[in-house]
KEZA-616261 format. One record per residue: residue in three letters; z, y, x of N, C-alpha, C in turn. Coordinates in steps of 0.05 Angstrom, whole numbers, padded with zeros to 5 digits, always signed. Each point is the difference from the previous one (the first is absolute). Last residue first. Example, Ala and Ser with C-alpha at 12.3 -4.5 7.8 and 13.67 -1.06 7.14 Angstrom:
// residues 2
SER+00142-00045+00257+00001+00024+00016+00014+00022-00015/ALA-00001-00115+00006+00000+00024-00018+00000+00024+00018/
***
This chain:
// residues 346
UNK-00442+00400+00981-00027-00003-00009-00014-00023+00015/UNK+00107+00001-00021-00019+00011+00019-00028-00005-00010/UNK+00083+00012-00067-00013-00020+00016-00020+00013+00019/UNK+00087+00055-00034-00026-00009-00009-00011-00022+00018/UNK+00106+00009-00010-00022+00015+00011-00026-00010-00011/UNK+00093-00003-00056-00016-00016+00019-00022+00018+00011/UNK+00065+00025-00069+00006+00008+00028-00016-00016+00020/UNK-00003-00015-00096-00012+00026+00006+00006+00010+00028/UNK+00022-00082-00056-00016-00002+00024-00010+00027+00010/UNK+00053-00011-00081+00015-00015+00020-00015+00000+00027/UNK-00041+00039-00075+00022+00017+00009+00017-00014+00021/UNK-00071-00047-00040-00011+00023+00015+00023+00017+00012/UNK+00022-00070-00059-00008-00011+00026-00011+00023+00018/UNK+00021+00021-00089+00025-00006+00015-00007-00011+00028/UNK-00071+00017-00060+00012+00025+00009+00026-00005+00016/UNK-00043-00074-00041-00015+00010+00023+00012+00026+00011/UNK+00039-00035-00078+00005-00018+00023-00015+00010+00025/UNK-00015+00044-00082+00027+00006+00010+00006-00017+00025/UNK-00080-00018-00046-00001+00026+00014+00027+00008+00012/UNK-00003-00078-00053-00015-00004+00025-00002+00026+00016/UNK+00038+00001-00086+00018-00012+00019-00014-00004+00027/UNK-00038+00080-00056+00003-00029-00005+00021-00011+00020/UNK+00000+00103-00035-00009-00018+00022+00005-00029-00008/UNK-00019+00086-00067+00020-00020+00009-00012-00017+00023/UNK-00026+00105-00023-00008-00028-00005+00021-00019+00011/UNK+00001+00097+00010-00001-00005-00029-00007-00028-00007/UNK+00003+00036+00090+00027-00003-00011+00000-00005-00030/UNK-00070-00026+00081+00000+00016-00025+00028-00004-00013/UNK-00026-00008+00110+00002-00014-00025+00001+00020-00023/UNK-00018-00015+00116-00003+00018-00023+00001-00017-00025/UNK+00031-00011+00111-00008-00011-00026-00001+00022-00020/UNK-00015+00008+00112+00020-00009-00019-00012-00009-00026/UNK-00010+00057+00104-00012-00022-00016+00022-00010-00019/UNK-00019+00097+00058+00019-00020-00010-00015-00020-00018/UNK-00024+00070+00090-00003-00005-00028+00020-00021-00008/UNK-00017+00075+00087+00011-00024-00011-00006-00002-00030/UNK-00013+00062+00101-00012-00009-00025+00013-00026-00009/UNK+00007+00091+00072+00014-00024-00008-00011-00008-00028/UNK-00019+00074+00089-00010-00014-00023+00015-00026-00006/UNK+00008+00066+00077+00010+00011-00026-00009-00015-00025/UNK-00057-00018+00086+00024+00016+00000+00007+00011-00027/UNK-00053-00091+00026-00006+00026-00011+00026+00016-00002/UNK-00043-00092+00050+00025+00016-00003-00006+00029-00009/UNK-00053-00097-00018-00003+00026+00012+00025+00016-00004/UNK-00022-00111+00006+00012+00022-00015-00003+00026+00015/UNK-00069-00086+00004+00023+00013+00013+00011+00021-00018/UNK-00064-00099-00008+00006+00028-00006+00024+00010+00016/UNK-00034-00090+00007-00024+00016-00003+00005+00029-00004/UNK+00069-00069+00008-00013+00006+00025-00025+00017-00002/UNK+00067+00011-00081-00004-00024+00017-00014+00008+00026/UNK+00048+00040-00102-00007+00004+00029-00003-00027+00014/UNK+00029+00015-00093-00028-00009+00005-00008+00005+00029/UNK+00086+00026-00039-00002-00029+00002-00028-00010+00006/UNK+00021+00093-00017+00007-00009+00028-00003-00030+00003/UNK-00060+00052-00073+00028-00010+00004+00005-00009+00028/UNK-00076+00073-00008+00005-00027-00010+00029-00007+00002/UNK-00081+00083+00013+00029-00004-00004+00003-00027-00013/UNK-00083+00039+00068+00010-00004-00027+00030+00000+00000/UNK-00101+00024+00061+00029-00005+00000+00008-00004-00030/UNK-00102-00024+00039+00018+00022-00006+00029-00008+00002/UNK-00077-00056+00021-00013+00018-00018+00018+00024-00007/UNK+00011-00085+00060-00004+00027+00010-00012+00020-00018/UNK+00030-00096-00010-00027+00002+00013-00006+00029+00008/UNK+00082-00020-00043-00001-00017+00024-00027+00002+00014/UNK+00015+00043-00085+00014+00014+00022-00003-00016+00026/UNK-00033-00039-00077-00017+00023+00007+00013+00016+00023/UNK+00048-00074-00036-00024-00009+00014-00017+00024+00010/UNK+00076+00017-00054+00008-00009+00026-00025-00009+00017/UNK-00013+00023-00090+00006+00024+00016+00007-00008+00029/UNK-00010-00069-00063-00026+00012+00007+00004+00024+00018/UNK+00076-00040-00035-00011-00017+00021-00028+00010+00008/UNK+00045+00044-00070+00012+00006+00026-00012-00018+00022/UNK-00043+00035-00094+00008-00026+00013+00009+00006+00028/UNK-00038+00066-00061+00028-00007-00007+00010-00026+00012/UNK-00072+00081+00035+00001-00026-00013+00029-00007-00006/UNK-00070+00081+00048+00023-00005-00017-00003-00027-00014/UNK-00041+00069+00089-00002-00023-00018+00025-00003-00016/UNK-00010+00076+00054-00028-00010+00003-00005-00023-00019/UNK+00070+00090+00007-00002-00028-00008-00030-00009+00000/UNK+00066+00079+00042-00028-00006-00003-00005-00029-00006/UNK+00088+00068-00018-00009-00026+00010-00030-00002-00004/UNK+00075+00082+00019-00021-00008-00019-00013-00025+00010/UNK+00101+00050+00019-00023-00016+00010-00018-00006-00024/UNK+00092+00044+00010-00023+00017+00002-00025-00014+00009/UNK+00090-00034-00023-00003+00007+00028-00025+00017+00005/UNK+00020-00032-00087+00024+00014+00008-00001+00009+00029/UNK-00068-00055-00033-00003+00028-00010+00025+00016+00007/UNK+00002-00091+00019-00017+00014+00019-00005+00029-00009/UNK+00050-00055-00057+00014+00003+00025-00017+00016+00020/UNK-00038-00023-00084+00022+00019-00004+00015+00006+00027/UNK-00069-00067-00001-00011+00028-00003+00023+00020-00003/UNK+00023-00092+00002-00011+00008+00026-00009+00030-00002/UNK+00030-00041-00080+00022+00003+00019-00010+00011+00027/UNK-00064-00022-00065+00016+00024-00008+00023+00005+00019/UNK-00051-00079+00010-00016+00024+00008+00016+00026-00006/UNK+00037-00080-00032+00002+00001+00029-00015+00025+00011/UNK-00005-00022-00093+00026+00011+00007+00003+00004+00031/UNK-00099+00002-00046+00022-00018+00006+00026+00015+00007/UNK-00091+00036-00021+00016-00007-00023+00025-00016+00006/UNK-00070+00026+00065+00017+00023-00008+00019-00007-00023/UNK-00033-00079+00067-00013+00020-00017+00021+00020-00010/UNK+00017-00047+00095-00003-00009-00028-00012+00023-00017/UNK-00026+00007+00102+00024+00000-00016-00005-00014-00027/UNK-00037+00033+00104-00007-00021-00019+00026-00005-00016/UNK-00044+00086+00068+00022-00017-00011-00011-00020-00020/UNK-00037+00065+00091-00004-00011-00027+00023-00019-00008/UNK+00012+00084+00070-00011-00027-00001-00001-00011-00029/UNK+00037+00086+00029-00023-00001+00017-00014-00028-00001/UNK+00084+00025-00044-00022+00012-00014-00027-00002+00016/UNK+00086-00028+00034-00011-00020-00018-00025+00011-00014/UNK+00056+00054+00056-00020-00015+00014-00013-00022-00017/UNK+00075+00054-00029-00026+00013-00003-00022-00014+00015/UNK+00094-00029+00005-00014-00007-00025-00028+00012-00002/UNK+00038-00022+00097+00009+00019-00021-00017-00006-00025/UNK+00028-00068+00082-00022+00011-00015+00012+00020-00020/UNK+00021-00059+00099+00011+00014-00023-00023+00014-00014/UNK-00022-00056+00070+00028-00008-00002+00013+00012-00024/UNK-00107-00027+00011+00019+00022+00002+00029-00010-00003/UNK-00083-00053-00009+00005+00006+00028+00022+00022+00004/UNK-00036-00030-00086+00017-00020+00011+00007+00005+00030/UNK-00063+00053-00052+00028+00007-00005+00020-00020+00012/UNK-00096-00016+00003+00009+00022+00018+00029+00008-00004/UNK-00032-00102-00019-00003+00026-00013+00010+00023+00018/UNK+00002-00099+00014-00021+00016+00013-00004+00027-00012/UNK+00062-00065-00034+00008+00006+00027-00020+00017+00015/UNK+00008+00010-00107-00007-00022+00019+00009+00008+00028/UNK+00056+00040-00080-00028+00002+00009-00005-00024+00018/UNK+00080+00048-00076-00010-00021+00019-00029+00006+00007/UNK+00100+00038-00049-00027+00007+00006-00010-00019+00022/UNK+00078-00028-00073-00005+00012+00027-00030+00007+00002/UNK+00088-00028-00075-00029+00004+00005-00004+00013+00027/UNK+00081-00063-00056-00007+00021+00019-00030+00001+00005/UNK+00062-00035-00082-00024-00008+00014-00009+00023+00018/UNK+00089-00044-00063-00011+00023+00013-00023-00008+00018/UNK+00033-00056-00088-00004+00000+00029-00009+00028+00009/UNK+00032-00016-00091+00006-00025+00013-00002+00003+00030/UNK+00013+00062-00101-00008-00002+00028+00009-00026+00013/UNK-00022+00025-00103+00022-00012+00015-00010-00003+00029/UNK-00028+00059-00099-00005-00012+00026+00025-00011+00013/UNK-00046+00025-00104+00024+00001+00017-00007-00014+00026/UNK-00048+00046-00099-00002-00015+00025+00026+00003+00016/UNK-00026+00044-00087+00018-00023+00000-00001-00017+00025/UNK+00006+00090+00020+00006-00021-00019-00025-00005-00018/UNK-00020+00037+00097+00012+00010-00025+00006-00024-00018/UNK-00008+00014+00114-00011-00012-00025+00015+00012-00023/UNK-00026+00021+00113+00018+00002-00023-00013-00013-00024/UNK-00036-00011+00088+00021+00019+00007+00020+00005-00023/UNK-00048-00096+00002-00009+00028-00002+00023+00019+00008/UNK-00010-00101+00040+00012+00015-00022-00011+00029+00000/UNK-00045-00096+00030+00010+00025+00012+00010+00018-00022/UNK+00006-00099-00030-00020+00018+00011+00012+00021+00018/UNK+00009-00081-00078+00012+00001+00027-00019+00015+00017/UNK+00019-00012-00111-00019+00007+00021+00015+00003+00026/UNK+00016-00053-00104+00009+00013+00025-00024+00008+00017/UNK-00015-00035-00087+00029+00005-00002+00010+00016+00024/UNK-00101+00006-00046+00015-00016+00019+00030+00007-00003/UNK-00059+00040-00059-00017-00023+00007+00012-00018+00021/UNK+00029+00088-00045+00012-00026-00008-00017-00024+00007/UNK-00011+00098+00018-00014-00010-00023+00011-00027-00009/UNK+00035+00042+00077+00004+00018-00022-00013-00010-00025/UNK-00015-00047+00079+00028-00004-00008+00005+00018-00025/UNK-00081+00011+00042+00000-00024-00017+00028-00008-00008/UNK-00012+00076+00057-00012+00005-00026+00000-00025-00018/UNK+00030-00005+00090+00019+00015-00016-00011+00005-00028/UNK-00057-00041+00061+00021-00018-00008+00021+00014-00017/UNK-00070+00049+00041-00009-00015-00024+00022-00018-00010/UNK+00017+00045+00079-00002+00020-00021-00009-00014-00026/UNK+00004-00050+00081+00027+00006-00011-00002+00019-00024/UNK-00083-00066+00020+00013+00023+00013+00026+00007-00013/UNK-00029-00102-00008-00012+00026-00007+00014+00022+00016/UNK+00003-00113-00031-00001+00017+00023-00016+00026-00007/UNK+00062-00081-00052-00024+00017-00002+00000+00020+00022/UNK+00048-00101-00032+00000+00023+00019-00026+00015-00003/UNK+00061-00074-00057-00027+00012+00000+00002+00025+00017/UNK+00060-00097-00019-00002+00026+00012-00029+00010+00001/UNK+00066-00071-00056-00028+00003+00007-00004+00029+00010/UNK+00091-00068-00003-00012+00026-00005-00029+00000+00009/UNK+00063-00073+00012-00010+00001-00027-00013+00027-00007/UNK+00047-00022+00084-00027-00013-00001-00013+00002-00028/UNK+00078+00047+00059-00007+00001-00029-00028-00011-00004/UNK+00042+00001+00087+00023+00001-00017-00006-00002-00030/UNK-00068+00003+00068+00016-00024+00004+00023-00001-00019/UNK-00056+00076-00001-00014-00023-00011+00016-00026+00005/UNK+00036+00081+00036-00002+00001-00029-00013-00025-00012/UNK+00005+00012+00095+00026-00005-00012-00002-00002-00030/UNK-00077+00025+00045+00006-00027+00007+00027-00008-00012/UNK-00028+00089-00009-00014-00018-00018+00005-00029+00006/UNK+00036+00064+00059+00011+00004-00027-00012-00019-00020/UNK-00034+00005+00089+00026-00014-00001+00013+00002-00028/UNK-00087+00045+00010+00000-00029+00004+00028-00014+00000/UNK-00021+00100-00010+00007-00018-00022+00000-00030+00007/UNK-00023+00080+00060+00027+00001-00010+00008-00024-00019/UNK-00089+00018+00044+00020+00005+00021+00029-00001-00010/UNK-00082-00015-00055-00004-00013+00025+00024+00001+00019/UNK-00002+00044-00086-00003-00029-00004-00003-00015+00026/UNK+00002+00093+00002+00027-00011-00005-00002-00030-00005/UNK-00082+00045+00013+00017+00002+00024+00028-00012-00005/UNK-00063+00006-00072-00007-00021+00019+00018+00001+00025/UNK+00042+00034-00092-00022+00008+00018-00006-00023+00019/UNK+00041-00014-00102+00008+00008+00027-00025+00009+00016/UNK+00044-00038-00105-00020+00014+00015+00010+00007+00027/UNK+00023-00079-00079+00010+00019+00019-00024+00013+00014/UNK+00035-00071-00087-00022+00015+00012+00010+00023+00016/UNK+00033-00101-00043+00009+00025+00011-00023+00014+00014/UNK+00027-00089-00076-00018+00016+00017+00013+00026+00010/UNK+00057-00092-00024-00021+00016-00013-00016+00015+00020/UNK+00106-00024+00014-00025-00014-00003-00020+00018-00013/UNK+00109-00010+00019-00020+00016+00015-00025-00016+00000/UNK+00087+00002-00072-00018-00016+00017-00020+00018+00014/UNK+00067+00025-00069+00009+00001+00028-00017-00015+00019/UNK-00005+00020-00100+00005-00027+00010+00012+00000+00028/UNK-00028+00080-00043+00025-00010-00012+00007-00028+00010/UNK-00083+00049+00021+00023+00004+00018+00026-00011-00011/UNK-00081+00001-00052+00001-00021+00020+00024+00002+00019/UNK-00014+00069-00062+00009-00024-00013+00001-00024+00019/UNK-00032+00083+00031+00028+00003-00008+00011-00025-00012/UNK-00093+00005+00020+00016-00002+00024+00030+00001-00007/UNK-00061+00015-00070-00001-00028+00009+00018-00005+00024/UNK-00012+00088-00030+00016-00016-00019+00001-00029+00008/UNK-00056+00057+00048+00028+00007+00006+00018-00016-00018/UNK-00093-00006-00015+00008-00014+00025+00029+00005+00007/UNK-00034+00047-00073+00001-00029-00006+00008-00015+00024/UNK-00013+00091+00011+00024-00005-00016+00002-00029-00007/UNK-00077+00029+00045+00023+00002+00018+00026-00006-00015/UNK-00080+00005-00049+00000-00024+00017+00024+00000+00018/UNK-00013+00076-00053+00006-00023-00017+00002-00025+00017/UNK-00026+00079+00043+00028+00001-00007+00008-00024-00017/UNK-00091+00012+00022+00015-00007+00024+00030-00001-00007/UNK-00057+00032-00066-00003-00029+00003+00016-00010+00024/UNK-00005+00092-00014+00017-00013-00020-00001-00030+00001/UNK-00056+00052+00056+00027+00002+00009+00020-00012-00020/UNK-00095-00003-00024+00007-00014+00025+00029+00003+00008/UNK-00048+00044-00077+00014-00025-00004+00012-00012+00025/UNK-00054+00079+00002+00025+00006-00015+00017-00026-00003/UNK-00086-00006+00038+00018+00014+00018+00026+00006-00013/UNK-00068-00038-00053+00011-00019+00019+00019+00012+00020/UNK-00046+00056-00061+00020-00016-00014+00013-00021+00019/UNK-00071+00051+00033+00023+00017-00004+00023-00015-00014/UNK-00062-00064+00051-00007+00022-00017+00025+00018-00002/UNK-00023-00065+00085+00017+00005-00023-00012+00023-00017/UNK-00062-00064+00061+00017+00023+00002+00016+00003-00026/UNK-00061-00081+00061+00009+00012-00025+00018+00024+00006/UNK-00086-00065+00050+00027+00012+00000+00007+00011-00027/UNK-00085-00040+00023+00020-00020+00006+00029+00011+00001/UNK-00066+00057-00053-00011-00021+00017+00021-00021+00004/UNK+00040+00064-00050-00020+00014+00018-00010-00021+00020/UNK+00063+00012-00097-00012-00019+00018-00023+00014+00015/UNK+00095+00036-00047-00029+00004+00000-00011-00019+00021/UNK+00096-00008-00060-00016+00000+00025-00029+00008-00006/UNK+00066-00003-00070+00017+00004+00022-00014+00002+00027/UNK-00015+00021-00112-00013-00013+00023+00017+00007+00024/UNK+00037-00008-00105-00010+00018+00021-00014-00017+00021/UNK+00056-00030-00077-00022+00015-00010-00010+00021+00020/UNK+00070-00072+00005+00007+00029+00004-00022+00018-00011/UNK-00010-00094-00004+00025+00005-00013+00008+00030+00002/UNK-00078-00032+00043-00003-00002-00029+00025+00008-00014/UNK+00001-00005+00094-00016+00023-00009-00003+00000-00030/UNK+00041-00075+00039+00017+00024+00003-00014+00025-00010/UNK-00048-00080+00004+00020-00002-00021+00018+00025+00000/UNK-00063-00009+00069-00013+00006-00025+00019-00001-00024/UNK+00030-00027+00085-00003+00029-00001-00013+00008-00026/UNK+00010-00091+00016+00026+00012-00003-00002+00031-00002/UNK-00078-00051+00017+00010-00003-00028+00027+00013-00004/UNK-00038-00002+00087-00014+00018-00018+00009-00001-00028/UNK+00034-00062+00061+00011+00027+00006-00014+00020-00019/UNK-00032-00087-00003+00027+00000-00011+00013+00028+00004/UNK-00086-00018+00038-00001+00003-00030+00028+00002-00012/UNK-00006-00017+00094-00006+00028-00008-00003+00003-00030/UNK+00066-00075+00038-00029+00005+00000-00005+00029-00009/UNK+00091-00024+00051-00012-00004-00025-00030+00002+00003/UNK+00078+00021+00061-00007-00029-00001-00011-00007-00028/UNK+00026+00088+00038+00015-00011-00023-00005-00030-00002/UNK-00046+00051+00066+00029+00005+00004+00017-00013-00021/UNK-00095-00004-00008+00009-00015+00024+00031+00003+00004/UNK-00041+00051-00068+00001-00028-00007+00009-00017+00023/UNK-00013+00091+00017+00023-00004-00017+00003-00029-00008/UNK-00078+00025+00045+00023+00000+00018+00026-00005-00015/UNK-00077+00010-00051-00001-00025+00015+00023-00002+00020/UNK-00012+00079-00052+00008-00022-00017+00001-00026+00016/UNK+00016+00099+00043-00020-00020-00005+00011-00022-00018/UNK+00050+00074+00043-00026+00012-00006-00022-00019-00007/UNK+00100-00008+00023-00021-00012+00016-00027+00013-00003/UNK+00078+00028-00050+00007+00001+00028-00023-00010+00018/UNK-00009-00003-00095+00003+00028+00008+00005+00002+00030/UNK+00000-00086-00039-00027+00011+00001+00001+00029+00010/UNK+00082-00040-00016-00013-00013+00023-00028+00010+00004/UNK+00049+00027-00077+00010+00013+00025-00013-00011+00025/UNK-00022-00040-00084-00009+00028+00001+00009+00014+00026/UNK+00030-00088-00018-00028+00000+00007-00010+00029+00002/UNK+00087-00011-00029-00002-00008+00028-00029+00000+00009/UNK+00018+00016-00091+00008+00023+00017-00003-00007+00029/UNK-00015-00070-00060-00021+00020-00001+00006+00025+00016/UNK+00066-00067-00006-00023-00010+00015-00023+00020+00000/UNK+00078+00015-00054+00004+00006+00028-00024-00009+00017/UNK-00018+00027-00101+00017-00019+00014+00001+00006+00029/UNK-00015+00059-00098-00012-00008+00026+00019-00020+00012/UNK+00013+00027-00090-00022+00018+00007-00013-00008+00026/UNK+00079-00040-00040-00025-00014-00003-00024+00017+00007/UNK+00088+00035+00000-00002-00019+00022-00027-00015-00001/UNK+00021+00060-00070-00004+00014+00025-00004-00019+00023/UNK+00021-00034-00084-00027+00011+00000-00006+00014+00026/UNK+00088-00033-00014-00020-00022+00003-00028+00010+00001/UNK+00071+00061-00018-00001-00009+00028-00020-00022+00004/UNK-00012+00076-00078+00016-00023+00007-00004-00010+00028/UNK-00036+00080-00047-00010-00023-00014+00014-00026+00009/UNK+00008+00096+00029+00018-00008-00021-00008-00026-00013/UNK-00050+00045+00070+00026-00009+00011+00018-00010-00022/UNK-00101-00014-00021+00015+00024+00007+00027-00009+00011/UNK-00106-00041-00033+00026-00002+00012+00012+00027+00005/UNK-00090-00022-00033+00018-00018-00015+00028-00001+00010/UNK-00072+00055+00039-00001+00004-00029+00019-00017-00016/UNK+00020+00038+00099-00015-00022-00011+00000+00002-00030/UNK+00015+00069+00091+00007-00007-00027-00019-00022-00011/UNK+00029+00035+00097-00022-00016-00011+00007-00008-00029/UNK+00060+00054+00049-00025+00008+00013-00024-00014-00012/UNK+00088-00019-00030-00003+00029-00004-00027+00009+00012/UNK+00029-00090+00011-00011+00005-00027-00005+00030-00004/UNK+00043-00028+00079-00029-00005+00000-00012+00006-00027/UNK+00093+00004+00008-00012+00023+00014-00031-00003+00001/UNK+00050-00071-00036+00002+00023-00018-00013+00025+00013/UNK+00009-00077+00052-00022-00002-00018+00000+00022-00021/UNK+00072-00008+00063-00025+00008+00012-00023+00000-00019/UNK+00085-00029-00032+00002+00028+00009-00027+00009+00012/UNK+00008-00090-00027+00001+00017-00023+00000+00030+00009/UNK+00007-00067+00066-00027+00002-00011-00001+00019-00024/UNK+00084-00017+00039-00017+00014+00019-00028+00004-00012/UNK+00060-00053-00050+00009+00028+00001-00018+00016+00018/UNK-00014-00093-00004-00010+00014-00024+00009+00029+00000/UNK+00030-00055+00070-00029+00004+00002-00010+00016-00024/UNK+00091-00025+00001-00006+00020+00020-00029+00006+00002/UNK+00028-00068-00060+00009+00026-00008-00007+00022+00020/UNK-00020-00092+00019-00016+00010-00022+00007+00029-00007/UNK+00053-00045+00063-00026+00006+00011-00018+00012-00021/UNK+00085-00029-00026+00002+00024+00016-00028+00008+00011/UNK+00008-00081-00047+00003+00022-00018+00001+00027+00015/UNK-00004-00080+00050-00025+00004-00014+00002+00024-00019/UNK+00078-00026+00046-00020+00011+00018-00026+00006-00014/UNK+00068-00043-00049+00008+00028+00006-00021+00013+00018/UNK-00008-00092-00019-00007+00016-00024+00006+00030+00005/UNK+00024-00062+00066-00029+00003-00001-00008+00017-00023/UNK+00092-00020+00009-00009+00016+00022-00030+00005-00002/UNK+00038-00060-00061+00007+00028-00007-00009+00019+00022/UNK-00011-00093+00014-00018+00010-00022+00006+00029-00006/UNK+00056-00044+00061-00026+00004+00012-00019+00012-00021/UNK+00086-00025-00029+00001+00024+00018-00027+00006+00012/UNK+00011-00078-00052+00000+00024-00017+00000+00025+00017/
***
């Protein structure tokens, strides 16, 4: 009897939480897309039947990928099945959500209005499911995490080795992307955690947890003219081409802000967000750069720049409005336990 009552309570709670969130969001959608047979007063069942979660998921996936075929691949469905879900949604809302332009699609004005609300519905449903699964205390299920290539290569291997050994029932989905994009996908509820270069500041509902201080150094090849100098004043950097991350990155912002403080304008010859690529370009003599100290090896030398100190912080970004799964909480605990470990050598 105790087991039956527990299961019944969980099912009832899951239904109630999901219905409340959907009722709230769908009422707002009705205001933008009046349906001839439905209104907010027509009852919860009618509102919920207006659209299903699968159709909304298909709609958001197409909007993100810009293609019905790519969305079908991501959803592991046939393209006709995806098209049918969108067609059903469009029929129920009495609007066209996409303009078909050859092999690509674009959101219509109605689609652009629906997209952020659809994201919120899906995020709320996922959050409700996580909250209810957490009641069991079991660390299992899926966990989606975003990180950068550099952190995945130099910081995460020992952490992930411990995590997968300790929690084999977790299906880990690692998504590699720039730190700035990772923060955006956390905000949209597409991943639970982002392990990235932390931004200089974040606004609610995002929250950061610093893990590793990451010292940055100015580097060049051993054959570079600046490598022959015992001491370098910052202004001498202006006389040589630089290879840096793109302007949109947190790391580039840190470097530019510090050099601007010293009165230095950077002549950027190349920009790429892959630090391993930057290291290669510097090693062959195409210019100087700023890289994590942990990437120094026999190919590169640190340039002693008077008065220049550069550092960034690596850590975790999460959404405070979303419930962390037991798996995300377990990974966060391991990260915090191992945050004093040095980075792995390149």
